[in-house]
ZAVEXTOR-35129 format. One record per residue: residue in one letter; x, y, z of N, C-alpha, C, O in turn. Coordinates in steps of 0.1 Angstrom, whole numbers, plus 5000, padded with zeros to 4 digits. Example, Ala and Ser with C-alpha at 12.3 -4.5 7.8 and 13.67 -1.06 7.14 Angstrom:
BEGIN
+------+------+------+------+-------+-------+-------+------+------+------+------+------+------+
! type ! n_px ! n_py ! n_pz ! ca_px ! ca_py ! ca_pz ! c_px ! c_py ! c_pz ! o_px ! o_py ! o_pz !
+------+------+------+------+-------+-------+-------+------+------+------+------+------+------+
!    A ! 5132 ! 4943 ! 5078 !  5123 !  4955 !  5078 ! 5132 ! 4967 ! 5078 ! 5142 ! 4967 ! 5085 !
!    S ! 5128 ! 4978 ! 5071 !  5137 !  4989 !  5071 ! 5129 ! 5000 ! 5079 ! 5134 ! 5011 ! 5080 !
+------+------+------+------+-------+-------+-------+------+------+------+------+------+------+
# end
This chain:
BEGIN
+------+------+------+------+-------+-------+-------+------+------+------+------+------+------+
! type ! n_px ! n_py ! n_pz ! ca_px ! ca_py ! ca_pz ! c_px ! c_py ! c_pz ! o_px ! o_py ! o_pz !
+------+------+------+------+-------+-------+-------+------+------+------+------+------+------+
!    X ! 5637 ! 8104 ! 6710 !  5623 !  8098 !  6715 ! 5615 ! 8088 ! 6700 ! 5607 ! 8079 ! 6699 !
!    X ! 5626 ! 8098 ! 6688 !  5618 !  8092 !  6677 ! 5620 ! 8077 ! 6675 ! 5627 ! 8070 ! 6683 !
!    X ! 5610 ! 8069 ! 6662 !  5608 !  8058 !  6666 ! 5622 ! 8051 ! 6659 ! 5626 ! 8039 ! 6660 !
!    X ! 5629 ! 8062 ! 6652 !  5646 !  8052 !  6648 ! 5652 ! 8050 ! 6658 ! 5656 ! 8040 ! 6663 !
!    X ! 5651 ! 8063 ! 6663 !  5665 !  8062 !  6681 ! 5657 ! 8052 ! 6691 ! 5661 ! 8049 ! 6702 !
!    X ! 5644 ! 8045 ! 6686 !  5642 !  8039 !  6694 ! 5643 ! 8023 ! 6689 ! 5642 ! 8012 ! 6695 !
!    X ! 5647 ! 8026 ! 6676 !  5646 !  8015 !  6668 ! 5664 ! 8008 ! 6671 ! 5667 ! 7996 ! 6670 !
!    X ! 5669 ! 8016 ! 6672 !  5684 !  8020 !  6670 ! 5691 ! 8011 ! 6684 ! 5700 ! 8002 ! 6683 !
!    X ! 5686 ! 8016 ! 6695 !  5686 !  8016 !  6710 ! 5683 ! 7998 ! 6708 ! 5692 ! 7990 ! 6711 !
!    X ! 5667 ! 7995 ! 6701 !  5665 !  7980 !  6706 ! 5673 ! 7971 ! 6696 ! 5677 ! 7960 ! 6701 !
!    X ! 5677 ! 7971 ! 6685 !  5685 !  7964 !  6675 ! 5697 ! 7964 ! 6671 ! 5703 ! 7954 ! 6667 !
!    X ! 5702 ! 7980 ! 6674 !  5714 !  7985 !  6661 ! 5726 ! 7985 ! 6669 ! 5737 ! 7980 ! 6665 !
!    X ! 5725 ! 7991 ! 6682 !  5732 !  7993 !  6696 ! 5742 ! 7982 ! 6697 ! 5740 ! 7971 ! 6700 !
!    X ! 5752 ! 7986 ! 6696 !  5763 !  7975 !  6701 ! 5772 ! 7970 ! 6693 ! 5780 ! 7976 ! 6687 !
!    X ! 5772 ! 7961 ! 6693 !  5788 !  7951 !  6683 ! 5777 ! 7950 ! 6667 ! 5783 ! 7951 ! 6656 !
!    X ! 5762 ! 7948 ! 6666 !  5761 !  7946 !  6648 ! 5763 ! 7960 ! 6644 ! 5766 ! 7961 ! 6632 !
!    X ! 5762 ! 7972 ! 6652 !  5764 !  7984 !  6644 ! 5775 ! 7987 ! 6644 ! 5776 ! 7995 ! 6635 !
!    X ! 5788 ! 7985 ! 6652 !  5797 !  7987 !  6650 ! 5805 ! 7982 ! 6643 ! 5815 ! 7989 ! 6639 !
!    X ! 5803 ! 7965 ! 6638 !  5807 !  7954 !  6629 ! 5803 ! 7959 ! 6613 ! 5810 ! 7957 ! 6603 !
!    X ! 5790 ! 7966 ! 6613 !  5781 !  7971 !  6603 ! 5791 ! 7983 ! 6594 ! 5794 ! 7982 ! 6583 !
!    X ! 5794 ! 7993 ! 6604 !  5800 !  8007 !  6601 ! 5811 ! 8001 ! 6596 ! 5812 ! 8003 ! 6583 !
!    X ! 5825 ! 7992 ! 6604 !  5839 !  7985 !  6599 ! 5835 ! 7980 ! 6584 ! 5841 ! 7985 ! 6574 !
!    X ! 5825 ! 7969 ! 6583 !  5821 !  7967 !  6569 ! 5814 ! 7966 ! 6558 ! 5813 ! 7959 ! 6549 !
!    X ! 5807 ! 7980 ! 6563 !  5798 !  7985 !  6549 ! 5804 ! 8002 ! 6549 ! 5811 ! 8008 ! 6541 !
!    X ! 5799 ! 8005 ! 6560 !  5794 !  8021 !  6561 ! 5810 ! 8027 ! 6558 ! 5811 ! 8038 ! 6552 !
!    X ! 5818 ! 8022 ! 6562 !  5832 !  8029 !  6565 ! 5843 ! 8024 ! 6553 ! 5855 ! 8027 ! 6550 !
!    X ! 5836 ! 8016 ! 6547 !  5843 !  8009 !  6535 ! 5845 ! 8022 ! 6524 ! 5837 ! 8031 ! 6522 !
!    X ! 5856 ! 8020 ! 6517 !  5859 !  8032 !  6504 ! 5856 ! 8023 ! 6494 ! 5862 ! 8013 ! 6493 !
!    X ! 5847 ! 8026 ! 6486 !  5844 !  8018 !  6472 ! 5840 ! 8031 ! 6463 ! 5838 ! 8043 ! 6467 !
!    X ! 5840 ! 8026 ! 6451 !  5839 !  8031 !  6440 ! 5825 ! 8031 ! 6431 ! 5822 ! 8037 ! 6420 !
!    X ! 5818 ! 8024 ! 6437 !  5806 !  8021 !  6427 ! 5797 ! 8016 ! 6436 ! 5801 ! 8009 ! 6445 !
!    X ! 5784 ! 8018 ! 6435 !  5768 !  8008 !  6439 ! 5773 ! 7996 ! 6440 ! 5772 ! 7990 ! 6450 !
!    X ! 5778 ! 7989 ! 6428 !  5781 !  7975 !  6429 ! 5786 ! 7972 ! 6440 ! 5781 ! 7965 ! 6449 !
!    X ! 5797 ! 7978 ! 6438 !  5805 !  7975 !  6453 ! 5798 ! 7976 ! 6467 ! 5800 ! 7968 ! 6476 !
!    X ! 5791 ! 7985 ! 6468 !  5786 !  7989 !  6481 ! 5773 ! 7977 ! 6485 ! 5771 ! 7975 ! 6497 !
!    X ! 5767 ! 7970 ! 6474 !  5757 !  7962 !  6476 ! 5762 ! 7950 ! 6477 ! 5756 ! 7940 ! 6481 !
!    X ! 5776 ! 7951 ! 6473 !  5780 !  7936 !  6473 ! 5788 ! 7937 ! 6488 ! 5794 ! 7926 ! 6490 !
!    X ! 5789 ! 7944 ! 6494 !  5795 !  7950 !  6512 ! 5780 ! 7943 ! 6517 ! 5780 ! 7933 ! 6524 !
!    X ! 5767 ! 7951 ! 6514 !  5758 !  7947 !  6524 ! 5752 ! 7932 ! 6521 ! 5745 ! 7928 ! 6530 !
!    X ! 5753 ! 7925 ! 6510 !  5751 !  7915 !  6506 ! 5758 ! 7906 ! 6516 ! 5751 ! 7898 ! 6522 !
!    X ! 5772 ! 7906 ! 6517 !  5781 !  7901 !  6523 ! 5780 ! 7902 ! 6545 ! 5784 ! 7895 ! 6554 !
!    X ! 5775 ! 7909 ! 6545 !  5770 !  7913 !  6557 ! 5760 ! 7909 ! 6560 ! 5760 ! 7902 ! 6571 !
!    X ! 5748 ! 7912 ! 6549 !  5737 !  7902 !  6551 ! 5741 ! 7889 ! 6555 ! 5741 ! 7884 ! 6567 !
!    X ! 5745 ! 7883 ! 6545 !  5750 !  7865 !  6547 ! 5755 ! 7864 ! 6558 ! 5753 ! 7853 ! 6563 !
!    X ! 5762 ! 7870 ! 6565 !  5764 !  7865 !  6581 ! 5754 ! 7872 ! 6589 ! 5756 ! 7869 ! 6601 !
!    X ! 5744 ! 7879 ! 6588 !  5731 !  7879 !  6597 ! 5720 ! 7877 ! 6594 ! 5711 ! 7883 ! 6599 !
!    X ! 5719 ! 7870 ! 6588 !  5702 !  7869 !  6576 ! 5692 ! 7867 ! 6585 ! 5680 ! 7870 ! 6582 !
!    X ! 5694 ! 7863 ! 6596 !  5683 !  7861 !  6608 ! 5678 ! 7875 ! 6614 ! 5667 ! 7875 ! 6620 !
!    X ! 5689 ! 7889 ! 6610 !  5686 !  7898 !  6618 ! 5680 ! 7907 ! 6610 ! 5680 ! 7919 ! 6613 !
!    X ! 5675 ! 7901 ! 6596 !  5666 !  7915 !  6584 ! 5658 ! 7905 ! 6579 ! 5661 ! 7893 ! 6578 !
!    X ! 5646 ! 7914 ! 6573 !  5636 !  7911 !  6568 ! 5643 ! 7906 ! 6554 ! 5642 ! 7895 ! 6548 !
!    X ! 5650 ! 7916 ! 6550 !  5659 !  7910 !  6536 ! 5670 ! 7916 ! 6534 ! 5674 ! 7925 ! 6541 !
!    X ! 5676 ! 7911 ! 6522 !  5690 !  7915 !  6522 ! 5694 ! 7932 ! 6523 ! 5705 ! 7934 ! 6528 !
!    X ! 5683 ! 7945 ! 6518 !  5683 !  7952 !  6511 ! 5683 ! 7963 ! 6530 ! 5688 ! 7974 ! 6533 !
!    X ! 5676 ! 7952 ! 6538 !  5676 !  7962 !  6551 ! 5686 ! 7961 ! 6557 ! 5685 ! 7966 ! 6568 !
!    X ! 5700 ! 7956 ! 6551 !  5711 !  7954 !  6560 ! 5719 ! 7963 ! 6556 ! 5730 ! 7964 ! 6559 !
!    X ! 5711 ! 7976 ! 6544 !  5719 !  7987 !  6534 ! 5726 ! 7995 ! 6550 ! 5738 ! 7997 ! 6553 !
!    X ! 5713 ! 7998 ! 6557 !  5717 !  8010 !  6567 ! 5700 ! 8009 ! 6580 ! 5690 ! 8002 ! 6577 !
!    X ! 5702 ! 8017 ! 6590 !  5695 !  8013 !  6599 ! 5682 ! 8019 ! 6593 ! 5672 ! 8013 ! 6598 !
!    X ! 5677 ! 8028 ! 6584 !  5668 !  8034 !  6581 ! 5661 ! 8027 ! 6569 ! 5650 ! 8030 ! 6566 !
!    X ! 5668 ! 8015 ! 6562 !  5663 !  8015 !  6555 ! 5657 ! 7996 ! 6565 ! 5647 ! 7990 ! 6561 !
!    X ! 5663 ! 7993 ! 6574 !  5658 !  7982 !  6580 ! 5645 ! 7984 ! 6587 ! 5636 ! 7976 ! 6588 !
!    X ! 5646 ! 7999 ! 6593 !  5631 !  8000 !  6601 ! 5621 ! 8002 ! 6589 ! 5609 ! 7998 ! 6592 !
!    X ! 5623 ! 8007 ! 6577 !  5614 !  8008 !  6565 ! 5610 ! 7995 ! 6559 ! 5599 ! 7992 ! 6555 !
!    X ! 5620 ! 7988 ! 6559 !  5616 !  7972 !  6554 ! 5607 ! 7966 ! 6568 ! 5596 ! 7959 ! 6567 !
!    X ! 5614 ! 7969 ! 6580 !  5605 !  7960 !  6596 ! 5591 ! 7963 ! 6591 ! 5582 ! 7955 ! 6589 !
!    X ! 5592 ! 7981 ! 6588 !  5574 !  7985 !  6589 ! 5568 ! 7983 ! 6582 ! 5556 ! 7984 ! 6585 !
!    X ! 5571 ! 7978 ! 6568 !  5567 !  7971 !  6556 ! 5559 ! 7960 ! 6555 ! 5549 ! 7958 ! 6548 !
!    X ! 5566 ! 7953 ! 6566 !  5562 !  7940 !  6566 ! 5551 ! 7944 ! 6580 ! 5539 ! 7942 ! 6578 !
!    X ! 5556 ! 7949 ! 6592 !  5547 !  7955 !  6600 ! 5531 ! 7957 ! 6592 ! 5523 ! 7948 ! 6593 !
!    X ! 5528 ! 7966 ! 6586 !  5519 !  7967 !  6577 ! 5510 ! 7961 ! 6567 ! 5499 ! 7964 ! 6564 !
!    X ! 5521 ! 7949 ! 6561 !  5515 !  7942 !  6552 ! 5512 ! 7928 ! 6554 ! 5503 ! 7922 ! 6547 !
!    X ! 5519 ! 7923 ! 6565 !  5520 !  7910 !  6569 ! 5509 ! 7911 ! 6587 ! 5507 ! 7921 ! 6595 !
!    X ! 5505 ! 7896 ! 6587 !  5498 !  7891 !  6601 ! 5509 ! 7895 ! 6610 ! 5520 ! 7892 ! 6607 !
!    X ! 5507 ! 7901 ! 6619 !  5519 !  7901 !  6634 ! 5523 ! 7887 ! 6634 ! 5516 ! 7878 ! 6631 !
!    X ! 5538 ! 7886 ! 6640 !  5542 !  7874 !  6638 ! 5543 ! 7869 ! 6652 ! 5547 ! 7874 ! 6662 !
!    X ! 5540 ! 7857 ! 6649 !  5537 !  7847 !  6668 ! 5551 ! 7842 ! 6669 ! 5555 ! 7837 ! 6680 !
!    X ! 5561 ! 7841 ! 6657 !  5575 !  7834 !  6657 ! 5585 ! 7836 ! 6670 ! 5580 ! 7840 ! 6680 !
!    X ! 5597 ! 7835 ! 6669 !  5605 !  7843 !  6679 ! 5615 ! 7846 ! 6667 ! 5615 ! 7843 ! 6655 !
!    X ! 5625 ! 7855 ! 6675 !  5634 !  7858 !  6664 ! 5638 ! 7873 ! 6661 ! 5628 ! 7880 ! 6660 !
!    X ! 5651 ! 7881 ! 6659 !  5648 !  7889 !  6658 ! 5639 ! 7896 ! 6646 ! 5633 ! 7906 ! 6646 !
!    X ! 5640 ! 7888 ! 6636 !  5630 !  7900 !  6628 ! 5616 ! 7900 ! 6632 ! 5608 ! 7909 ! 6631 !
!    X ! 5612 ! 7886 ! 6635 !  5599 !  7891 !  6644 ! 5597 ! 7901 ! 6658 ! 5587 ! 7905 ! 6663 !
!    X ! 5609 ! 7905 ! 6661 !  5607 !  7917 !  6673 ! 5608 ! 7926 ! 6663 ! 5599 ! 7933 ! 6665 !
!    X ! 5613 ! 7929 ! 6654 !  5618 !  7941 !  6648 ! 5598 ! 7945 ! 6647 ! 5591 ! 7955 ! 6651 !
!    X ! 5596 ! 7935 ! 6640 !  5579 !  7936 !  6632 ! 5569 ! 7940 ! 6639 ! 5559 ! 7947 ! 6636 !
!    X ! 5572 ! 7930 ! 6655 !  5565 !  7937 !  6667 ! 5567 ! 7945 ! 6672 ! 5559 ! 7948 ! 6681 !
!    X ! 5577 ! 7953 ! 6670 !  5584 !  7968 !  6678 ! 5572 ! 7975 ! 6674 ! 5565 ! 7978 ! 6684 !
!    X ! 5564 ! 7980 ! 6660 !  5554 !  7990 !  6655 ! 5543 ! 7985 ! 6667 ! 5534 ! 7994 ! 6669 !
!    X ! 5541 ! 7975 ! 6673 !  5531 !  7972 !  6682 ! 5529 ! 7980 ! 6691 ! 5518 ! 7983 ! 6695 !
!    X ! 5545 ! 7985 ! 6698 !  5542 !  7996 !  6710 ! 5535 ! 8005 ! 6710 ! 5529 ! 8011 ! 6719 !
!    X ! 5535 ! 8009 ! 6695 !  5530 !  8023 !  6694 ! 5516 ! 8025 ! 6686 ! 5514 ! 8022 ! 6674 !
!    X ! 5500 ! 8031 ! 6700 !  5485 !  8026 !  6693 ! 5487 ! 8036 ! 6681 ! 5483 ! 8032 ! 6670 !
!    X ! 5493 ! 8048 ! 6681 !  5493 !  8054 !  6669 ! 5501 ! 8048 ! 6652 ! 5502 ! 8054 ! 6641 !
!    X ! 5506 ! 8038 ! 6655 !  5512 !  8028 !  6642 ! 5504 ! 8020 ! 6639 ! 5501 ! 8018 ! 6627 !
!    X ! 5498 ! 8012 ! 6651 !  5486 !  8003 !  6650 ! 5472 ! 8007 ! 6642 ! 5464 ! 7999 ! 6637 !
!    X ! 5470 ! 8022 ! 6643 !  5462 !  8027 !  6641 ! 5466 ! 8030 ! 6621 ! 5462 ! 8024 ! 6611 !
!    X ! 5473 ! 8038 ! 6621 !  5478 !  8041 !  6611 ! 5474 ! 8028 ! 6598 ! 5466 ! 8027 ! 6588 !
!    X ! 5486 ! 8016 ! 6604 !  5481 !  8003 !  6596 ! 5470 ! 8004 ! 6592 ! 5467 ! 8007 ! 6581 !
!    X ! 5463 ! 7999 ! 6603 !  5444 !  7997 !  6598 ! 5443 ! 8007 ! 6590 ! 5440 ! 8004 ! 6578 !
!    X ! 5445 ! 8019 ! 6592 !  5442 !  8026 !  6579 ! 5449 ! 8029 ! 6566 ! 5445 ! 8036 ! 6558 !
!    X ! 5464 ! 8019 ! 6565 !  5465 !  8019 !  6557 ! 5461 ! 8006 ! 6549 ! 5463 ! 8005 ! 6537 !
!    X ! 5455 ! 7995 ! 6555 !  5454 !  7986 !  6552 ! 5437 ! 7986 ! 6548 ! 5433 ! 7976 ! 6543 !
!    X ! 5430 ! 7996 ! 6549 !  5417 !  7995 !  6546 ! 5417 ! 8004 ! 6528 ! 5410 ! 8001 ! 6518 !
!    X ! 5431 ! 8018 ! 6530 !  5431 !  8019 !  6518 ! 5436 ! 8013 ! 6509 ! 5434 ! 8015 ! 6497 !
!    X ! 5445 ! 8004 ! 6513 !  5454 !  7994 !  6505 ! 5439 ! 7990 ! 6498 ! 5436 ! 7995 ! 6487 !
!    X ! 5431 ! 7982 ! 6505 !  5418 !  7973 !  6503 ! 5406 ! 7978 ! 6495 ! 5396 ! 7971 ! 6491 !
!    X ! 5408 ! 7991 ! 6494 !  5394 !  7998 !  6490 ! 5401 ! 8004 ! 6478 ! 5391 ! 8007 ! 6470 !
!    X ! 5412 ! 8007 ! 6472 !  5420 !  8014 !  6461 ! 5416 ! 8007 ! 6447 ! 5421 ! 7997 ! 6443 !
!    X ! 5404 ! 8015 ! 6440 !  5398 !  8009 !  6430 ! 5407 ! 8019 ! 6416 ! 5411 ! 8030 ! 6421 !
!    X ! 5410 ! 8016 ! 6401 !  5412 !  8020 !  6396 ! 5400 ! 8029 ! 6386 ! 5404 ! 8035 ! 6376 !
+------+------+------+------+-------+-------+-------+------+------+------+------+------+------+
# end
């Protein structure tokens, strides 16, 4: 019932996850630069699936990047997977409340 599992079920389960495992996760790389190159290649195949390249690193980063957009941007009205990922969070009243609190705190922050 975790947000991460629900996100996986909705957006990662199936072919894209299997392909990501083959092309990114299970590759033997010797450096972080090589890993980043694999992520970049995967993102370039599916730019419509991720908010930005870093989100293609793994499901955790995809969830985090999508959540960032949920908090900092208006609710998307367009179609597409990225918009669906951002709207995913609107299914949870507690996250909508958290978003509002975060926005209020960001806007009221003073040094």
